[in-house]
N, CA, C and O atoms as a GROMACS GRO file, in nm:
protein
  620
    1MET      N    1   6.281  -1.842  -0.461
    1MET     CA    2   6.277  -1.893  -0.320
    1MET      C    3   6.274  -2.046  -0.317
    1MET      O    4   6.191  -2.115  -0.377
    2SER      N    5   6.366  -2.088  -0.246
    2SER     CA    6   6.387  -2.238  -0.242
    2SER      C    7   6.309  -2.305  -0.139
    2SER      O    8   6.310  -2.428  -0.125
    3VAL      N    9   6.229  -2.210  -0.055
    3VAL     CA   10   6.155  -2.291   0.066
    3VAL      C   11   5.995  -2.300   0.019
    3VAL      O   12   5.922  -2.206  -0.014
    4SER      N   13   5.965  -2.430   0.027
    4SER     CA   14   5.817  -2.456  -0.012
    4SER      C   15   5.728  -2.407   0.083
    4SER      O   16   5.770  -2.381   0.196
    5LEU      N   17   5.599  -2.390   0.051
    5LEU     CA   18   5.483  -2.346   0.138
    5LEU      C   19   5.465  -2.464   0.228
    5LEU      O   20   5.430  -2.438   0.343
    6GLU      N   21   5.483  -2.588   0.195
    6GLU     CA   22   5.482  -2.703   0.294
    6GLU      C   23   5.595  -2.711   0.401
    6GLU      O   24   5.571  -2.754   0.514
    7GLN      N   25   5.719  -2.671   0.364
    7GLN     CA   26   5.822  -2.666   0.448
    7GLN      C   27   5.798  -2.519   0.545
    7GLN      O   28   5.851  -2.509   0.656
    8THR      N   29   5.729  -2.430   0.497
    8THR     CA   30   5.702  -2.321   0.578
    8THR      C   31   5.589  -2.358   0.679
    8THR      O   32   5.593  -2.317   0.795
    9ARG      N   33   5.486  -2.438   0.633
    9ARG     CA   34   5.383  -2.475   0.726
    9ARG      C   35   5.445  -2.554   0.830
    9ARG      O   36   5.420  -2.529   0.948
   10ASP      N   37   5.530  -2.654   0.794
   10ASP     CA   38   5.600  -2.741   0.899
   10ASP      C   39   5.681  -2.661   1.008
   10ASP      O   40   5.682  -2.694   1.127
   11LEU      N   41   5.750  -2.548   0.955
   11LEU     CA   42   5.827  -2.471   1.035
   11LEU      C   43   5.737  -2.399   1.125
   11LEU      O   44   5.772  -2.398   1.243
   12MET      N   45   5.631  -2.340   1.094
   12MET     CA   46   5.537  -2.269   1.165
   12MET      C   47   5.473  -2.368   1.260
   12MET      O   48   5.466  -2.330   1.376
   13ARG      N   49   5.430  -2.477   1.236
   13ARG     CA   50   5.376  -2.564   1.332
   13ARG      C   51   5.472  -2.600   1.438
   13ARG      O   52   5.431  -2.600   1.554
   14ARG      N   53   5.595  -2.632   1.412
   14ARG     CA   54   5.687  -2.659   1.506
   14ARG      C   55   5.720  -2.545   1.611
   14ARG      O   56   5.746  -2.565   1.729
   15ALA      N   57   5.714  -2.417   1.545
   15ALA     CA   58   5.742  -2.298   1.622
   15ALA      C   59   5.644  -2.279   1.711
   15ALA      O   60   5.676  -2.241   1.824
   16HIS      N   61   5.504  -2.302   1.681
   16HIS     CA   62   5.395  -2.276   1.749
   16HIS      C   63   5.351  -2.386   1.848
   16HIS      O   64   5.261  -2.370   1.930
   17ALA      N   65   5.422  -2.497   1.833
   17ALA     CA   66   5.380  -2.628   1.908
   17ALA      C   67   5.370  -2.602   2.048
   17ALA      O   68   5.459  -2.547   2.113
   18GLY      N   69   5.249  -2.646   2.102
   18GLY     CA   70   5.195  -2.649   2.244
   18GLY      C   71   5.139  -2.501   2.266
   18GLY      O   72   5.093  -2.474   2.377
   19GLN      N   73   5.141  -2.405   2.164
   19GLN     CA   74   5.064  -2.293   2.196
   19GLN      C   75   4.929  -2.294   2.155
   19GLN      O   76   4.897  -2.352   2.051
   20VAL      N   77   4.834  -2.229   2.238
   20VAL     CA   78   4.684  -2.226   2.208
   20VAL      C   79   4.657  -2.069   2.178
   20VAL      O   80   4.731  -1.983   2.226
   21ASP      N   81   4.544  -2.037   2.094
   21ASP     CA   82   4.490  -1.906   2.074
   21ASP      C   83   4.398  -1.876   2.194
   21ASP      O   84   4.382  -1.953   2.289
   22LYS      N   85   4.341  -1.756   2.179
   22LYS     CA   86   4.266  -1.699   2.291
   22LYS      C   87   4.139  -1.788   2.315
   22LYS      O   88   4.079  -1.790   2.423
   23ALA      N   89   4.100  -1.868   2.196
   23ALA     CA   90   3.977  -1.955   2.212
   23ALA      C   91   4.026  -2.084   2.258
   23ALA      O   92   3.939  -2.169   2.277
   24GLY      N   93   4.153  -2.117   2.280
   24GLY     CA   94   4.188  -2.245   2.337
   24GLY      C   95   4.231  -2.345   2.218
   24GLY      O   96   4.266  -2.459   2.248
   25GLN      N   97   4.228  -2.307   2.095
   25GLN     CA   98   4.257  -2.393   1.984
   25GLN      C   99   4.409  -2.401   1.967
   25GLN      O  100   4.483  -2.312   2.011
   26PRO      N  101   4.453  -2.506   1.904
   26PRO     CA  102   4.595  -2.502   1.864
   26PRO      C  103   4.625  -2.385   1.779
   26PRO      O  104   4.553  -2.347   1.687
   27TYR      N  105   4.725  -2.334   1.812
   27TYR     CA  106   4.776  -2.197   1.756
   27TYR      C  107   4.805  -2.194   1.605
   27TYR      O  108   4.786  -2.096   1.534
   28HIS      N  109   4.848  -2.305   1.567
   28HIS     CA  110   4.895  -2.325   1.435
   28HIS      C  111   4.776  -2.305   1.328
   28HIS      O  112   4.800  -2.268   1.213
   29THR      N  113   4.642  -2.335   1.375
   29THR     CA  114   4.529  -2.316   1.294
   29THR      C  115   4.513  -2.176   1.257
   29THR      O  116   4.467  -2.156   1.144
   30HIS      N  117   4.542  -2.072   1.331
   30HIS     CA  118   4.522  -1.940   1.306
   30HIS      C  119   4.607  -1.899   1.178
   30HIS      O  120   4.545  -1.850   1.084
   31PRO      N  121   4.742  -1.917   1.170
   31PRO     CA  122   4.830  -1.877   1.048
   31PRO      C  123   4.759  -1.961   0.946
   31PRO      O  124   4.749  -1.901   0.839
   32GLU      N  125   4.716  -2.061   0.945
   32GLU     CA  126   4.665  -2.149   0.838
   32GLU      C  127   4.541  -2.078   0.789
   32GLU      O  128   4.528  -2.066   0.667
   33ARG      N  129   4.463  -2.037   0.856
   33ARG     CA  130   4.335  -1.956   0.819
   33ARG      C  131   4.370  -1.846   0.765
   33ARG      O  132   4.307  -1.808   0.666
   34VAL      N  133   4.476  -1.767   0.816
   34VAL     CA  134   4.519  -1.636   0.760
   34VAL      C  135   4.558  -1.655   0.618
   34VAL      O  136   4.524  -1.573   0.532
   35LEU      N  137   4.639  -1.778   0.587
   35LEU     CA  138   4.676  -1.793   0.461
   35LEU      C  139   4.536  -1.818   0.350
   35LEU      O  140   4.521  -1.770   0.238
   36GLU      N  141   4.447  -1.906   0.421
   36GLU     CA  142   4.314  -1.913   0.326
   36GLU      C  143   4.255  -1.791   0.293
   36GLU      O  144   4.215  -1.765   0.180
   37ARG      N  145   4.247  -1.703   0.406
   37ARG     CA  146   4.174  -1.578   0.373
   37ARG      C  147   4.240  -1.486   0.309
   37ARG      O  148   4.172  -1.408   0.243
   38LEU      N  149   4.390  -1.469   0.310
   38LEU     CA  150   4.461  -1.396   0.206
   38LEU      C  151   4.430  -1.448   0.066
   38LEU      O  152   4.409  -1.369  -0.026
   39LEU      N  153   4.429  -1.573   0.051
   39LEU     CA  154   4.422  -1.621  -0.095
   39LEU      C  155   4.268  -1.595  -0.144
   39LEU      O  156   4.243  -1.569  -0.261
   40ARG      N  157   4.187  -1.604  -0.062
   40ARG     CA  158   4.045  -1.575  -0.086
   40ARG      C  159   4.030  -1.421  -0.147
   40ARG      O  160   3.988  -1.396  -0.260
   41ARG      N  161   4.069  -1.331  -0.056
   41ARG     CA  162   4.076  -1.186  -0.069
   41ARG      C  163   4.162  -1.142  -0.194
   41ARG      O  164   4.124  -1.066  -0.284
   42PHE      N  165   4.275  -1.198  -0.184
   42PHE     CA  166   4.376  -1.161  -0.272
   42PHE      C  167   4.433  -1.276  -0.351
   42PHE      O  168   4.539  -1.327  -0.316
   43PRO      N  169   4.360  -1.322  -0.465
   43PRO     CA  170   4.389  -1.460  -0.524
   43PRO      C  171   4.543  -1.438  -0.595
   43PRO      O  172   4.615  -1.533  -0.626
   44GLU      N  173   4.580  -1.300  -0.616
   44GLU     CA  174   4.687  -1.287  -0.688
   44GLU      C  175   4.820  -1.263  -0.582
   44GLU      O  176   4.927  -1.210  -0.614
   45ALA      N  177   4.789  -1.308  -0.466
   45ALA     CA  178   4.894  -1.296  -0.359
   45ALA      C  179   5.038  -1.350  -0.407
   45ALA      O  180   5.043  -1.455  -0.472
   46SER      N  181   5.137  -1.289  -0.379
   46SER     CA  182   5.275  -1.346  -0.404
   46SER      C  183   5.290  -1.458  -0.330
   46SER      O  184   5.213  -1.480  -0.237
   47GLU      N  185   5.396  -1.549  -0.363
   47GLU     CA  186   5.451  -1.652  -0.289
   47GLU      C  187   5.500  -1.594  -0.160
   47GLU      O  188   5.484  -1.652  -0.052
   48SER      N  189   5.558  -1.483  -0.172
   48SER     CA  190   5.637  -1.423  -0.054
   48SER      C  191   5.506  -1.382   0.046
   48SER      O  192   5.517  -1.408   0.166
   49GLU      N  193   5.410  -1.333   0.008
   49GLU     CA  194   5.300  -1.296   0.086
   49GLU      C  195   5.234  -1.434   0.154
   49GLU      O  196   5.192  -1.431   0.269
   50GLN      N  197   5.231  -1.537   0.083
   50GLN     CA  198   5.168  -1.664   0.130
   50GLN      C  199   5.251  -1.715   0.240
   50GLN      O  200   5.201  -1.752   0.346
   51HIS      N  201   5.395  -1.717   0.213
   51HIS     CA  202   5.478  -1.766   0.328
   51HIS      C  203   5.468  -1.679   0.447
   51HIS      O  204   5.458  -1.728   0.560
   52ALA      N  205   5.471  -1.533   0.423
   52ALA     CA  206   5.462  -1.447   0.550
   52ALA      C  207   5.306  -1.461   0.602
   52ALA      O  208   5.283  -1.425   0.717
   53ALA      N  209   5.214  -1.504   0.536
   53ALA     CA  210   5.085  -1.530   0.625
   53ALA      C  211   5.114  -1.663   0.710
   53ALA      O  212   5.060  -1.664   0.820
   54LEU      N  213   5.176  -1.755   0.682
   54LEU     CA  214   5.188  -1.855   0.770
   54LEU      C  215   5.278  -1.822   0.868
   54LEU      O  216   5.266  -1.879   0.977
   55LEU      N  217   5.382  -1.729   0.851
   55LEU     CA  218   5.481  -1.693   0.948
   55LEU      C  219   5.464  -1.570   1.034
   55LEU      O  220   5.545  -1.536   1.120
   56HIS      N  221   5.354  -1.506   1.005
   56HIS     CA  222   5.328  -1.365   1.045
   56HIS      C  223   5.335  -1.354   1.200
   56HIS      O  224   5.346  -1.240   1.243
   57ASP      N  225   5.331  -1.460   1.292
   57ASP     CA  226   5.335  -1.428   1.433
   57ASP      C  227   5.476  -1.506   1.474
   57ASP      O  228   5.505  -1.490   1.593
   58VAL      N  229   5.557  -1.577   1.408
   58VAL     CA  230   5.675  -1.623   1.458
   58VAL      C  231   5.763  -1.565   1.525
   58VAL      O  232   5.816  -1.617   1.624
   59LEU      N  233   5.797  -1.430   1.474
   59LEU     CA  234   5.885  -1.340   1.535
   59LEU      C  235   5.853  -1.295   1.668
   59LEU      O  236   5.939  -1.272   1.753
   60GLU      N  237   5.713  -1.282   1.685
   60GLU     CA  238   5.652  -1.208   1.798
   60GLU      C  239   5.622  -1.295   1.907
   60GLU      O  240   5.634  -1.261   2.025
   61ASP      N  241   5.576  -1.429   1.862
   61ASP     CA  242   5.538  -1.533   1.964
   61ASP      C  243   5.621  -1.656   1.970
   61ASP      O  244   5.579  -1.757   2.028
   62THR      N  245   5.745  -1.651   1.908
   62THR     CA  246   5.821  -1.782   1.931
   62THR      C  247   5.953  -1.730   1.942
   62THR      O  248   5.972  -1.609   1.935
   63ASP      N  249   6.055  -1.818   1.959
   63ASP     CA  250   6.195  -1.780   1.963
   63ASP      C  251   6.269  -1.763   1.824
   63ASP      O  252   6.388  -1.734   1.816
   64ILE      N  253   6.190  -1.783   1.719
   64ILE     CA  254   6.255  -1.762   1.598
   64ILE      C  255   6.283  -1.630   1.579
   64ILE      O  256   6.205  -1.546   1.625
   65THR      N  257   6.406  -1.590   1.503
   65THR     CA  258   6.442  -1.462   1.480
   65THR      C  259   6.449  -1.440   1.323
   65THR      O  260   6.453  -1.539   1.250
   66ALA      N  261   6.450  -1.307   1.270
   66ALA     CA  262   6.458  -1.282   1.151
   66ALA      C  263   6.595  -1.346   1.086
   66ALA      O  264   6.600  -1.389   0.971
   67GLU      N  265   6.688  -1.348   1.163
   67GLU     CA  266   6.817  -1.412   1.121
   67GLU      C  267   6.784  -1.566   1.105
   67GLU      O  268   6.820  -1.621   1.002
   68ASP      N  269   6.727  -1.626   1.188
   68ASP     CA  270   6.683  -1.783   1.166
   68ASP      C  271   6.602  -1.784   1.038
   68ASP      O  272   6.627  -1.877   0.963
   69LEU      N  273   6.510  -1.700   1.000
   69LEU     CA  274   6.430  -1.720   0.866
   69LEU      C  275   6.535  -1.691   0.759
   69LEU      O  276   6.531  -1.762   0.659
   70ALA      N  277   6.626  -1.600   0.768
   70ALA     CA  278   6.728  -1.583   0.659
   70ALA      C  279   6.825  -1.709   0.632
   70ALA      O  280   6.860  -1.744   0.519
   71ALA      N  281   6.860  -1.766   0.741
   71ALA     CA  282   6.945  -1.892   0.747
   71ALA      C  283   6.873  -1.998   0.695
   71ALA      O  284   6.933  -2.086   0.633
   72ALA      N  285   6.733  -2.003   0.712
   72ALA     CA  286   6.655  -2.111   0.654
   72ALA      C  287   6.619  -2.101   0.506
   72ALA      O  288   6.555  -2.188   0.447
   73GLY      N  289   6.663  -1.988   0.449
   73GLY     CA  290   6.642  -1.955   0.315
   73GLY      C  291   6.533  -1.886   0.265
   73GLY      O  292   6.506  -1.902   0.146
   74TYR      N  293   6.457  -1.805   0.340
   74TYR     CA  294   6.364  -1.719   0.316
   74TYR      C  295   6.420  -1.593   0.258
   74TYR      O  296   6.521  -1.537   0.301
   75ALA      N  297   6.339  -1.548   0.147
   75ALA     CA  298   6.384  -1.437   0.080
   75ALA      C  299   6.354  -1.308   0.173
   75ALA      O  300   6.276  -1.305   0.269
   76ARG      N  301   6.431  -1.203   0.123
   76ARG     CA  302   6.432  -1.075   0.210
   76ARG      C  303   6.284  -1.028   0.214
   76ARG      O  304   6.242  -0.988   0.322
   77ASP      N  305   6.201  -1.028   0.105
   77ASP     CA  306   6.067  -0.968   0.110
   77ASP      C  307   5.970  -1.035   0.219
   77ASP      O  308   5.886  -0.974   0.285
   78VAL      N  309   6.000  -1.177   0.225
   78VAL     CA  310   5.917  -1.246   0.317
   78VAL      C  311   5.954  -1.204   0.463
   78VAL      O  312   5.864  -1.180   0.545
   79ILE      N  313   6.085  -1.195   0.495
   79ILE     CA  314   6.139  -1.156   0.621
   79ILE      C  315   6.084  -1.008   0.642
   79ILE      O  316   6.038  -0.976   0.752
   80GLU      N  317   6.088  -0.923   0.542
   80GLU     CA  318   6.046  -0.784   0.559
   80GLU      C  319   5.884  -0.785   0.604
   80GLU      O  320   5.840  -0.720   0.699
   81ILE      N  321   5.820  -0.853   0.535
   81ILE     CA  322   5.672  -0.860   0.565
   81ILE      C  323   5.636  -0.902   0.716
   81ILE      O  324   5.562  -0.840   0.792
   82VAL      N  325   5.700  -1.014   0.741
   82VAL     CA  326   5.688  -1.078   0.881
   82VAL      C  327   5.742  -0.979   0.984
   82VAL      O  328   5.688  -0.969   1.094
   83SER      N  329   5.841  -0.911   0.951
   83SER     CA  330   5.902  -0.814   1.041
   83SER      C  331   5.804  -0.686   1.077
   83SER      O  332   5.799  -0.634   1.189
   84TRP      N  333   5.729  -0.645   0.967
   84TRP     CA  334   5.649  -0.547   0.975
   84TRP      C  335   5.517  -0.581   1.057
   84TRP      O  336   5.442  -0.503   1.115
   85LEU      N  337   5.511  -0.729   1.044
   85LEU     CA  338   5.381  -0.772   1.123
   85LEU      C  339   5.410  -0.821   1.250
   85LEU      O  340   5.332  -0.895   1.312
   86THR      N  341   5.530  -0.780   1.296
   86THR     CA  342   5.574  -0.794   1.442
   86THR      C  343   5.548  -0.658   1.526
   86THR      O  344   5.604  -0.558   1.479
   87ARG      N  345   5.485  -0.643   1.619
   87ARG     CA  346   5.438  -0.514   1.661
   87ARG      C  347   5.563  -0.479   1.763
   87ARG      O  348   5.611  -0.552   1.850
   88PRO      N  349   5.598  -0.358   1.732
   88PRO     CA  350   5.706  -0.286   1.803
   88PRO      C  351   5.655  -0.268   1.955
   88PRO      O  352   5.540  -0.231   1.978
   89PRO      N  353   5.740  -0.294   2.051
   89PRO     CA  354   5.703  -0.285   2.190
   89PRO      C  355   5.660  -0.149   2.243
   89PRO      O  356   5.578  -0.135   2.334
   90ASP      N  357   5.725  -0.043   2.176
   90ASP     CA  358   5.709   0.089   2.234
   90ASP      C  359   5.579   0.174   2.179
   90ASP      O  360   5.563   0.291   2.213
   91ILE      N  361   5.492   0.108   2.096
   91ILE     CA  362   5.385   0.194   2.052
   91ILE      C  363   5.247   0.092   2.071
   91ILE      O  364   5.243  -0.030   2.081
   92THR      N  365   5.141   0.187   2.072
   92THR     CA  366   5.005   0.115   2.076
   92THR      C  367   4.975   0.030   1.961
   92THR      O  368   5.044   0.037   1.860
   93TYR      N  369   4.873  -0.051   1.973
   93TYR     CA  370   4.819  -0.122   1.868
   93TYR      C  371   4.776  -0.033   1.743
   93TYR      O  372   4.808  -0.060   1.627
   94LEU      N  373   4.703   0.072   1.783
   94LEU     CA  374   4.642   0.158   1.675
   94LEU      C  375   4.752   0.238   1.600
   94LEU      O  376   4.744   0.269   1.482
   95GLN      N  377   4.870   0.272   1.695
   95GLN     CA  378   4.964   0.345   1.638
   95GLN      C  379   5.048   0.268   1.532
   95GLN      O  380   5.103   0.321   1.435
   96TRP      N  381   5.051   0.127   1.567
   96TRP     CA  382   5.119   0.034   1.475
   96TRP      C  383   5.037   0.015   1.361
   96TRP      O  384   5.095  -0.008   1.254
   97MET      N  385   4.915   0.019   1.365
   97MET     CA  386   4.818  -0.010   1.238
   97MET      C  387   4.830   0.122   1.155
   97MET      O  388   4.817   0.113   1.033
   98ALA      N  389   4.855   0.250   1.214
   98ALA     CA  390   4.874   0.366   1.130
   98ALA      C  391   5.004   0.364   1.076
   98ALA      O  392   5.015   0.409   0.962
   99GLN      N  393   5.119   0.316   1.137
   99GLN     CA  394   5.233   0.303   1.080
   99GLN      C  395   5.245   0.192   0.966
   99GLN      O  396   5.316   0.205   0.866
  100LEU      N  397   5.167   0.083   0.995
  100LEU     CA  398   5.159  -0.018   0.884
  100LEU      C  399   5.101   0.048   0.755
  100LEU      O  400   5.147   0.026   0.643
  101GLY      N  401   4.989   0.135   0.781
  101GLY     CA  402   4.917   0.185   0.662
  101GLY      C  403   4.996   0.297   0.587
  101GLY      O  404   4.977   0.318   0.467
  102GLU      N  405   5.080   0.365   0.660
  102GLU     CA  406   5.171   0.466   0.603
  102GLU      C  407   5.294   0.410   0.534
  102GLU      O  408   5.337   0.456   0.428
  103GLU      N  409   5.347   0.310   0.599
  103GLU     CA  410   5.496   0.278   0.563
  103GLU      C  411   5.512   0.123   0.509
  103GLU      O  412   5.600   0.086   0.432
  104ALA      N  413   5.424   0.051   0.556
  104ALA     CA  414   5.459  -0.103   0.520
  104ALA      C  415   5.442  -0.134   0.381
  104ALA      O  416   5.362  -0.067   0.314
  105PRO      N  417   5.517  -0.240   0.323
  105PRO     CA  418   5.490  -0.277   0.179
  105PRO      C  419   5.344  -0.330   0.182
  105PRO      O  420   5.286  -0.358   0.287
  106LEU      N  421   5.288  -0.341   0.053
  106LEU     CA  422   5.149  -0.384   0.020
  106LEU      C  423   5.131  -0.526   0.071
  106LEU      O  424   5.022  -0.559   0.118
  107GLY      N  425   5.225  -0.605   0.066
  107GLY     CA  426   5.214  -0.739   0.110
  107GLY      C  427   5.190  -0.745   0.249
  107GLY      O  428   5.115  -0.834   0.290
  108ALA      N  429   5.248  -0.654   0.340
  108ALA     CA  430   5.230  -0.655   0.484
  108ALA      C  431   5.074  -0.609   0.504
  108ALA      O  432   5.001  -0.663   0.587
  109LEU      N  433   5.041  -0.521   0.433
  109LEU     CA  434   4.891  -0.473   0.458
  109LEU      C  435   4.788  -0.592   0.423
  109LEU      O  436   4.693  -0.619   0.496
  110ARG      N  437   4.815  -0.656   0.307
  110ARG     CA  438   4.743  -0.763   0.273
  110ARG      C  439   4.741  -0.884   0.374
  110ARG      O  440   4.635  -0.944   0.391
  111VAL      N  441   4.841  -0.914   0.432
  111VAL     CA  442   4.850  -1.019   0.531
  111VAL      C  443   4.793  -0.985   0.662
  111VAL      O  444   4.736  -1.067   0.734
  112LYS      N  445   4.816  -0.839   0.695
  112LYS     CA  446   4.757  -0.790   0.807
  112LYS      C  447   4.594  -0.795   0.814
  112LYS      O  448   4.525  -0.819   0.913
  113LEU      N  449   4.549  -0.762   0.673
  113LEU     CA  450   4.397  -0.762   0.669
  113LEU      C  451   4.348  -0.891   0.688
  113LEU      O  452   4.250  -0.905   0.762
  114ALA      N  453   4.406  -1.001   0.627
  114ALA     CA  454   4.370  -1.131   0.637
  114ALA      C  455   4.385  -1.175   0.798
  114ALA      O  456   4.296  -1.238   0.854
  115ASP      N  457   4.483  -1.142   0.852
  115ASP     CA  458   4.489  -1.163   0.995
  115ASP      C  459   4.372  -1.097   1.085
  115ASP      O  460   4.314  -1.151   1.179
  116ASN      N  461   4.354  -0.977   1.038
  116ASN     CA  462   4.249  -0.904   1.116
  116ASN      C  463   4.113  -0.964   1.082
  116ASN      O  464   4.028  -0.962   1.170
  117ALA      N  465   4.085  -1.013   0.970
  117ALA     CA  466   3.982  -1.087   0.930
  117ALA      C  467   3.958  -1.208   1.020
  117ALA      O  468   3.848  -1.227   1.072
  118ASP      N  469   4.055  -1.284   1.037
  118ASP     CA  470   4.056  -1.404   1.112
  118ASP      C  471   4.024  -1.372   1.272
  118ASP      O  472   3.947  -1.434   1.345
  119ASN      N  473   4.096  -1.268   1.301
  119ASN     CA  474   4.087  -1.243   1.455
  119ASN      C  475   3.948  -1.176   1.474
  119ASN      O  476   3.903  -1.167   1.588
  120SER      N  477   3.873  -1.123   1.356
  120SER     CA  478   3.733  -1.064   1.390
  120SER      C  479   3.639  -1.155   1.361
  120SER      O  480   3.523  -1.116   1.376
  121ASP      N  481   3.661  -1.291   1.314
  121ASP     CA  482   3.548  -1.378   1.289
  121ASP      C  483   3.456  -1.392   1.408
  121ASP      O  484   3.498  -1.436   1.515
  122PRO      N  485   3.325  -1.354   1.389
  122PRO     CA  486   3.236  -1.377   1.500
  122PRO      C  487   3.236  -1.504   1.567
  122PRO      O  488   3.222  -1.504   1.689
  123VAL      N  489   3.252  -1.626   1.495
  123VAL     CA  490   3.251  -1.743   1.556
  123VAL      C  491   3.369  -1.766   1.646
  123VAL      O  492   3.354  -1.831   1.749
  124ARG      N  493   3.489  -1.714   1.612
  124ARG     CA  494   3.598  -1.717   1.690
  124ARG      C  495   3.590  -1.632   1.810
  124ARG      O  496   3.629  -1.671   1.920
  125LEU      N  497   3.533  -1.500   1.785
  125LEU     CA  498   3.516  -1.408   1.905
  125LEU      C  499   3.424  -1.468   2.000
  125LEU      O  500   3.438  -1.454   2.121
  126ALA      N  501   3.328  -1.535   1.944
  126ALA     CA  502   3.229  -1.608   2.049
  126ALA      C  503   3.293  -1.698   2.145
  126ALA      O  504   3.252  -1.714   2.260
  127ALA      N  505   3.395  -1.755   2.097
  127ALA     CA  506   3.468  -1.876   2.170
  127ALA      C  507   3.579  -1.824   2.264
  127ALA      O  508   3.636  -1.900   2.342
  128ILE      N  509   3.609  -1.686   2.254
  128ILE     CA  510   3.708  -1.633   2.347
  128ILE      C  511   3.645  -1.580   2.477
  128ILE      O  512   3.532  -1.532   2.483
  129PRO      N  513   3.733  -1.596   2.583
  129PRO     CA  514   3.667  -1.540   2.714
  129PRO      C  515   3.621  -1.405   2.711
  129PRO      O  516   3.677  -1.318   2.645
  130GLU      N  517   3.509  -1.382   2.789
  130GLU     CA  518   3.444  -1.261   2.781
  130GLU      C  519   3.534  -1.132   2.801
  130GLU      O  520   3.512  -1.027   2.740
  131HIS      N  521   3.633  -1.148   2.889
  131HIS     CA  522   3.716  -1.028   2.923
  131HIS      C  523   3.807  -0.990   2.793
  131HIS      O  524   3.868  -0.883   2.794
  132GLU      N  525   3.814  -1.068   2.694
  132GLU     CA  526   3.887  -1.051   2.562
  132GLU      C  527   3.794  -0.987   2.465
  132GLU      O  528   3.841  -0.928   2.368
  133ARG      N  529   3.667  -0.994   2.482
  133ARG     CA  530   3.556  -0.962   2.365
  133ARG      C  531   3.577  -0.809   2.326
  133ARG      O  532   3.521  -0.771   2.222
  134GLY      N  533   3.648  -0.722   2.395
  134GLY     CA  534   3.644  -0.599   2.356
  134GLY      C  535   3.740  -0.571   2.248
  134GLY      O  536   3.758  -0.457   2.207
  135LEU      N  537   3.807  -0.682   2.197
  135LEU     CA  538   3.906  -0.679   2.099
  135LEU      C  539   3.830  -0.652   1.963
  135LEU      O  540   3.895  -0.600   1.873
  136SER      N  541   3.703  -0.682   1.943
  136SER     CA  542   3.635  -0.672   1.826
  136SER      C  543   3.635  -0.526   1.788
  136SER      O  544   3.646  -0.497   1.669
  137GLN      N  545   3.624  -0.430   1.879
  137GLN     CA  546   3.614  -0.283   1.843
  137GLN      C  547   3.764  -0.242   1.802
  137GLN      O  548   3.786  -0.160   1.712
  138ARG      N  549   3.860  -0.302   1.872
  138ARG     CA  550   3.991  -0.264   1.820
  138ARG      C  551   4.019  -0.319   1.689
  138ARG      O  552   4.079  -0.249   1.606
  139TYR      N  553   3.980  -0.444   1.661
  139TYR     CA  554   4.007  -0.487   1.531
  139TYR      C  555   3.937  -0.408   1.420
  139TYR      O  556   3.991  -0.383   1.313
  140ALA      N  557   3.814  -0.371   1.454
  140ALA     CA  558   3.719  -0.288   1.360
  140ALA      C  559   3.800  -0.158   1.320
  140ALA      O  560   3.802  -0.126   1.202
  141GLN      N  561   3.871  -0.080   1.419
  141GLN     CA  562   3.941   0.036   1.402
  141GLN      C  563   4.064  -0.009   1.326
  141GLN      O  564   4.097   0.059   1.229
  142ALA      N  565   4.133  -0.110   1.355
  142ALA     CA  566   4.247  -0.142   1.272
  142ALA      C  567   4.224  -0.152   1.126
  142ALA      O  568   4.290  -0.100   1.036
  143ARG      N  569   4.105  -0.241   1.116
  143ARG     CA  570   4.059  -0.266   0.973
  143ARG      C  571   4.032  -0.133   0.901
  143ARG      O  572   4.072  -0.114   0.786
  144ALA      N  573   3.970  -0.050   0.966
  144ALA     CA  574   3.932   0.081   0.884
  144ALA      C  575   4.064   0.149   0.846
  144ALA      O  576   4.070   0.208   0.738
  145VAL      N  577   4.159   0.146   0.919
  145VAL     CA  578   4.281   0.218   0.901
  145VAL      C  579   4.343   0.134   0.774
  145VAL      O  580   4.366   0.192   0.668
  146LEU      N  581   4.367   0.003   0.790
  146LEU     CA  582   4.426  -0.063   0.700
  146LEU      C  583   4.351  -0.062   0.546
  146LEU      O  584   4.411  -0.072   0.439
  147GLU      N  585   4.216  -0.047   0.562
  147GLU     CA  586   4.142  -0.062   0.443
  147GLU      C  587   4.166   0.067   0.370
  147GLU      O  588   4.191   0.069   0.249
  148ALA      N  589   4.158   0.184   0.451
  148ALA     CA  590   4.192   0.313   0.389
  148ALA      C  591   4.321   0.331   0.324
  148ALA      O  592   4.336   0.396   0.220
  149ALA      N  593   4.423   0.265   0.394
  149ALA     CA  594   4.565   0.264   0.332
  149ALA      C  595   4.563   0.176   0.201
  149ALA      O  596   4.628   0.218   0.106
  150LEU      N  597   4.501   0.069   0.190
  150LEU     CA  598   4.493  -0.004   0.069
  150LEU      C  599   4.423   0.068  -0.030
  150LEU      O  600   4.466   0.063  -0.145
  151SER      N  601   4.312   0.142  -0.002
  151SER     CA  602   4.247   0.227  -0.096
  151SER      C  603   4.334   0.334  -0.154
  151SER      O  604   4.336   0.356  -0.275
  152ARG      N  605   4.396   0.391  -0.078
  152ARG     CA  606   4.491   0.507  -0.100
  152ARG      C  607   4.610   0.442  -0.222
  152ARG      O  608   4.644   0.507  -0.320
  153ARG      N  609   4.656   0.313  -0.194
  153ARG     CA  610   4.760   0.266  -0.275
  153ARG      C  611   4.692   0.221  -0.415
  153ARG      O  612   4.754   0.230  -0.521
  154ALA      N  613   4.555   0.171  -0.403
  154ALA     CA  614   4.511   0.118  -0.523
  154ALA      C  615   4.488   0.236  -0.629
  154ALA      O  616   4.483   0.217  -0.751
  155GLY      N  617   4.475   0.351  -0.572
  155GLY     CA  618   4.474   0.464  -0.668
  155GLY      C  619   4.368   0.567  -0.669
  155GLY      O  620   4.372   0.658  -0.751
   0.00000   0.00000   0.00000
């Protein structure tokens, strides 16, 4: 792949410019933490997984398309992981997690687990509005589905 992680970080920051997360923080800090969490849990994470960690929300939350990523030089497996991490509009969150667990490539499971870990961080959850705090249960259910899928694949 000819795109460096720094170029991916720059693309992600431009794509999410002006966006804030549920806690009111600049959105770009979330994908950066997801990359850090991915590497802590899966130090063997591929370069494609690392790029996907930074890009995991661009298709869902910005104007960037899969075609844009291909035109920018991203490998097919990066785009595949990011596409898997883009929730289809016609299914529930937990249905999506079940689908990821059954069908997604291993890299997508790993990045989603890192994303879930960041979204579930107690410090982060304490900073979000009270009406959003029910998310912790949803994230716990999703994590259980993804961890079970990861265990099945490990053997």
